[in-house]
N, C-alpha and C positions, 0 to 999 in steps of 0.2 A: 328287746322282749316286751311284748305287750302289756304285762304285769307292770314292768318299770315305767312304761309310758303312761298307764293309768294312775299309778301312784305319784307320778311327777304332776299330771293335771290335776289330781284331787288336792295334793298338798297345796298347789297355786290357788286352786278354788277356795279351799279352807281358808288360806290367808287372806285372799280377796273379801271373803264374806265378813272376817274380823277386822278388815282394814278401817281406820278411823274415818276416812272419807265416805265409806258406805255407811258406816254407823251414824255419822252425823247426818246423812241425807236419807234415813231409813224411810220416813214417811213422804219423800218427794217422789214425783212421777219418774219412771225409769225411762230408758230408750225405747223400751217396748211398751206398745199401746196397751192402757188399761191395766198396768202393772207398776207397783210402786218399787222403788229401789229394795225395800226390804222384801217386798214379794218376789223379785227377781233373785235375790240373795237366797232367800228360802228355797226356791225352786233349784237353785244350783247346789245348795247343801243338800236337798233331798237326793240329788243323784248320788252323792257319796255315801248318805245313810242307806239308800236302797242297794247300792253295791255291797255294803257291809251286812245288810240283811241276806243277800244273795250267797255271799261267802259262807255266813254260818248256817244257812238253810241245809236241812238233811238232803242227801241225794234221793231222788225219786227215780226207781229202777226204769219205768217205762216212760219216763218223761222225753219229749222230743227235744233234741238238741238242734239249735239253729245257730248260724253265724250272725255277727252283728247285722251285716247287710240285710240277711233275711228277716231279722227282726224288724228293722226299721222298713223293710218293704211292706211288712202286715200292720204297721200301726195306723190307726184311724185318723190321727191328727195331722199327719204329714201333708201339707198342702191344703189343709182344711180352712174354712173361713174362720175369722177371729170369733164370730159369735157361734161357732159350731159347739155343740154340747161338750166334747171332750176338751177343747180349748178353754172353754168357760169354767169346767171343772179343774184343770190345772192352775187357771188363775185364781179361782176360788180358794183352792186348797193351799196355794203358796201363799196367798195374802193371810190367810187364817194362821198358817204356821208363823208367818212374819208378826203377827199380834202378839206372840210370845216374848218378842224383843230380840234385839241383835245379839245379846249375850247367849241367850238360850239357843239360837239358831246356830251361831259360831260353836258354841260348846258341843252341839248335836254333830256338826260336821267333823270338828276335831276328834270326838270320841269314836265316830264312825271309821274315820281315817286310821285311828289307831287299831281298830278291829281288822280293817283291810290289810294293814302291814302285818298284824299277827292275828290270824283267824281262830285262835284258839277259843272254843265256846265260852260264852259269856252271857250274862243277861241280855235280852234284847234292847235294842237300841231305838 
């Protein structure tokens, strides 16, 4: 089931974000150009946080439903140059989030994962 796969991947991602090796290298360059380990971890955590927000969002009657593949066919950053505005914004936002520290990023991922497991409405994450 896709929900189980998402939760398994999110659980692994949340654990990775909190891993001592990641925390110890938070400010070091990551394998991705122009992104620190902390920035990459923050970007990964943001995927869990974004999913939790989506789970808690109210239904919109006239919203267009698209498959995951349709969604990614529409994104502007896919295949875009590293210096393209969207990619710069992703890196900038991730690095800004990482400035809050590893504990804060890991806590946000863990809290969002809990919301994804039990989507009972709660305060926004």
